[in-house]
N, C-alpha and C positions, 0 to 999 in steps of 0.2 A: 557481585551479588552477597544477601546474607540471607543465612538459612531463615525460614517463614514457618510461622505457626500457623495453625489449622483454621484463622481467622482467615486467610488467603483464600481458604479451599470453597471458593463459590462456585455455583451451579454455572457449566458453560465452560469449565477451565476442563480440560485433555478430553472432550466429547469430539467425536468422529468428524470427517470433511464432510459427509455427505449432511450431517445435523447442521453443520456452519453453514455449507451452500443453502440449505432449507431455510436458516434462520435468517442469512440476509435476505433471500427472497423475501418472506415474513417483512422485515426492515425495510427492504425498497419502497413496498405497497403501502406499509405505515405513516412512512415519509413524504409519499407522494401524496396522501389523504391530508396528511398533516400540514402540508402547501396549501393544498382546496380550499382547506377550512378554516384558516386563517385568515383574519381581516386586512390586513396588508395583501392581499393577493389580489388582482383588480377584478377576475372572475370566479369569486366567491361561491362555494358552494356550501349548502348543508351537509351533513355526516353522510346522513341515509342516502342521496344524490350521490358523493363522491366515492362513496363504497362502492355502490352499484356499479360506477365507471370504471373503479379500480378492478372491480371483478372480470370487468371486461378482454384486461389486461394480462399481458405477458410476464411475468417476474423472473426471471433468472432458470426457464425453463418451466414454471408453475402456473400452475392458475388455482386460485381461492375463490371462494365463493362470498360475494356481499359480506355476509354475517361474520365469516372467519376473518376478513378484514379489520372489520370494526372491533371484534375483539382482541385481532394484534395491536390494534391501534392505539387499546385502552392499556392493553399489559404494555405496551414498547414506552409510554406516559408513565407508568408506573413504575417497570422494573428495570427500564433500560434493555438494551440489546440482549442479554443476559437472559430477561425474561422470555425471547423470544427463540430458544433454542430449544428443540423436543427435549423432552422428559425421559430418563432412562431408555437410551438408544448407547449402539456398541457399534464397533468395526468388526466385533468377530464373527467369521462366516461369512463378510458380505462384499460382495465383489464391486467393485467401481468401475463402471461403464467408460468415462472418460475421465482421465485421473486430471488434476489440477495444471499437472505440467501440460499432458496432452493438451486441455482447452488453451492453453495460451501457442501452441503453438500453432493451433489453428489457427486462433484467430488473429494471430500475427498473416500466416500465411494469405487468410481471407483478406484481409488488407493491402497487402501486398499485390495479389491479384484478384480485385473485386469480379473480375466481366469471367472470369472461367466459372465453367460448371462444377459444382459442388461436388460429383461423383468424379470427375475429372481430377481435381485439386485433391479427393480422400487418397486417391487411387497413386498418385504421384506420393503422399505422403508415406504411403504404404509401402510402393515399391523403394524409398527410399531407408526404409526402417524406420522411421518415426513410429510407425502409429504398428501396430498387429494387425494383418488382416484378420477378419472374421471375430474379432475380440470384441466389435462393438457392432451398435447397429446404426444405420446412415440416420435412420430418423433422428438419431440423439445429439448428433452434428448441427443437424435442421436446424432441430430445436435451441441448440447454442448459437446460432449464429442467428437465428430472427430474436432470442434475449437480448443480445447484443448489437440490433437492429441492424445487423450485415447479411439478411438473407437478401435475395434479389429484389423483391418487391419496393424495401426500404431502402435500397441502393439507387434504385430507380426513380422511384419520387421523391427522394431527399429528403423523407419525414424524419421524423424525431422520438428515440424512444425517451422514457420518461426522466431518464440521468442524462442526458443529452445537452449542448450550450444552446445559448442564445444565439438567434438569427438577426437581433440588430446591434447597433450601437448601446451600451449601455455603461453604469455605470452604479455600484454598490452606493447607499447612500451613508456607511459606516466605514470604519475599520472591521478588518478583523469579520466582515460578516461574508469574503470570498477572497482565498486564497489563489493565485494561479501558479501551476508547475510546469517545467519543462526541461529539455537538458539540450546543453548544446556541445558542441566539440570545441577543447579550447587550446592552448598552445601546446605543442612538443616540448618537451624540456632534456638537457641531458646532465645525467648525476654528476659527479667529481670522478666516478667511477669510469664514466662514459657509457652506463646505460641510457639510452631514451627511451624515455616515457610518453605516451600519448594521452592527452587529460581530457578527459569530460566535466562540464560543468551542472551540477544538480542546485535550481535556484527557485527559493517561491519570491511572490509580487503580490503586496496584498494591491487589490484590486482600487479603490476607495485614493489612500495617500499615496502612491509607488513607491511603499516602503518596501526593502526586500530585508524578512522575518529571519531568512539565510541561506548562505549559499557557500559552496564548497566544492572544491575540484578534487577528482580520483583520479587513479591511473584504469576505472575500468568503468562498465556503465551498469551493474547487476542491480537489481530492486532492492539490496542493503544498502546501497551507496544513497538513492532516493529515503529509506528510510532514516538515514543517519541523520541526513537533511531536515526534514518535516518533525524528529524528532527533539533536532537542537532548537528550531524556530521553535515549534509551540514552547519548550522552556524558556524562551526567550522572549515573546512574545505574544503569549495565550494562547488560547485556544481559536481557530477560525468555525465560521458555521459552516462554511461553502470549501470544497477544494475542487478545480476544477483543473484538468489534465487532458494530454492528447489520448491516442488509441497505442500510446506504443508498448512493447513489451512490458518493459518496469511497473510501470501504472497499472497493467491488467491482473498485476499478482493479486492472488486469495489472501494472504498477510495485509498488504494495503487496505481490503475492503474489511477485512476482522479489524483491526486498527480504528481506522474511521467508525465503525460502527459503534465500535465498548464508548470509545472519545463523542460520542455523537455530533460527527462529522458527516454531515453528505457529500457524498462521491458524485461526481459532475463530470460527464466529458464530453468533448467536442465530437462531432458526427465527423466522419472520414470527410477528409477533402475537403475543411474548414479550418484550418492553422489560421485564417486572417480573427476569427472569435478571440484569439490570445495573442491581438495585437501587442497588448500595453507590455507583454512581459518580451515577446519579439522585439520591441523596439528598446526596452532596457538590454535587451542581448548586444544591440548594437551601440548602445554608447557605451557599454564597457568592453567589447569590443575596438571600437575605435579610440577609445580612452586610455584603457587599462592595457589590454592585451598588444596593442601598439607598441607604448611607451615600452616594454618588455625587448624589443628591439637594441634599445643603446642598456638596460640596464638588465638582462637577462638572470634568472634564476638556474639553480640546480640542484632543486628539492621541491618535492610538495607541499611542507612544512613552510616553505619560503613565498611558495606562490602563493596559498593562502593565508600568511600573515598579509603576504600585501594585498591583497583582495578582500580582505577584514579593513584594511586602511582605508582603501579605496570608497566602500560601499558606505562606511561613515563619509566620510567629507561628500558620497551623493547625498545622502539623508540631510543634509546642511546645506544642501543647493539648491534654488529655488527650483521647480519645476515648470516648465512649460507649458504644460496641460493642465496646471490646476492652479499654479500661480503661487504656489506655498511650497517652504520646501516636504518634504515627506514623511521629517519624524516631527515638525511641529503640526501637523496635519495628522499624524498618526495620535499624538499623545492627546490632541485637544478634545477625543473620545477616550480617553482611557478609563473612566468608570464604566465602559460599557461594555468592556472587554472581558469574556469569561478568561479565569486565573487560569494556568496550567497546572495539572495534579501534583502533588510532591515528589520528588524525584524518585525516591523509592517506587513510588505506585506508577509514574510514565515511564522508568525502565523495565517494568515487568509487562507493561501493555505493549511493548514496541519487541518484547521476545520472537523470536523466530519457533517455530515446533515444528518439529517432524518424528519419526516414529523411529525406532533402530533394535535389532535382535542383540541382547546383551551376548558378547562371545562366551566361550568355556574357561578362558583365562580372565572372566569380568571385566573385559573392558569392550567399550564401541569408538568410532572415530566418526567425528564431525569434520569435513571439509579436510581430513587428510590429519586431523591432529586426535592422537588417541587419550582419551581419559578413565579412569580407572572406578569402579565402582562395587557396592559392598559384595562380597562372593554371593550372598542369597537370591541375588537377582541373575545367577547364571541362567542362560537358555531363554528369559524372560523378554516378549516385548515391553518396550516401556518409550514413552514420550519424552524428546530432551529438548528442551525452551535454552533458547542460548539467542546471544547478542556476537553477528556475524564478525564487526568491529573487535571484539575482543574476546576472543577464545583464550580464557583462564581458567574459568569454570564455566560449567553449565548445572541448571538446577534437572533431577532427574524425578519425572512422573509414575506411576505403575497405577491403573486400574483408578484412572483418575484422582490420585492421593498423590502429596508431592511425598517425595522417599527423603531425596539426600540432596546435598551438593558437590556434586564430581568436579576433582580438577586434574589438571594434565597428569597422566601416566610420567611414570620419574622409573626407568627400567633400572636405574644403576641404584639407587634407593631400597627397590622392591632386591635387588641381590644379596643386600648385605642379613636379609632374613631367610634365606635358601640355604639350607645344609639339610644335609645327609648322614646317616650314621655311616663311620667309618668301618 
């Protein structure tokens, strides 16, 4: 990372989780209105009708009046996602009813047990120590499930929320209008040292051309793995208009929603038990399993680096081969509309947009830890609450923000180097 100047200190950087949640709700409402008033929509509405209809819906637990939604619509058109962030808000002294981590666990549990009564589900999670008893209201859990289309009525009726996926066979008219994302379990590889690594493959597929913008194997399945794949895909292939995922925990994270909002990418999810709606990427996975992974039996790999290097070669060959569904090679079909593709932001800006953000209290020795790695800060921040922005795939240095202002680039703690400066009177 490079040190930044004040031009990077834009509105919305370093704001609270509650502000981001409200801005995401405003963003979802304004995007929904934007689609309904578009000339390309088959059931186009006027702006007034669209905002009135949107005011009847629940947006991530929030309801807005038609006038407010119209204001958010113009604010977003003029200033992007940051314009929708509430001004002058702070986390100081505020308690969060349901933290983003608890929300993800609740949604995951609901998807695993859709027929279980909500009160029974919450009581089970409290007994298991996942949630603190009496630290939240049951109504907040109901609002969360309703916002994600996981309330009892929606599940029973099979109805769709505003960001849910299609019900009929479809194909986007041009490349980068829709990317599908998914994860599958990959082969188990044994390193030269005898360590077994159970791999997971994260991949993206362009709906129109069937081109794979990027794919990579990992030794884990955290959200940071998918974010790394999405960042590289955007860098290589430009910005998609929509990103279509399932309801897996990896794709429900708040970080992904904020990144998509900042890049003006509409995040759309398949409703529960509708995996068929992502059939194109499932078919891509089957081809990869039967062709690429099956061949590893005869020529095994012994490292993730070797596995991913071979994967890239296979994908390049796949891009040049005629696809049975389109009658054209994916690379040729993708490049035929290259002039319509939104270019990716400059590398430095893109890297910053993908940084994870978390709050930390600086220790008395002017250090803090991220994922078990200690970083050294300026002594002036001892005891202060700071926001840390970092790339979990490359924890060599992190950005430190305090009270919405960039303070420094913090590097790994070097205890031995510090010992040379330690001394006392004899």
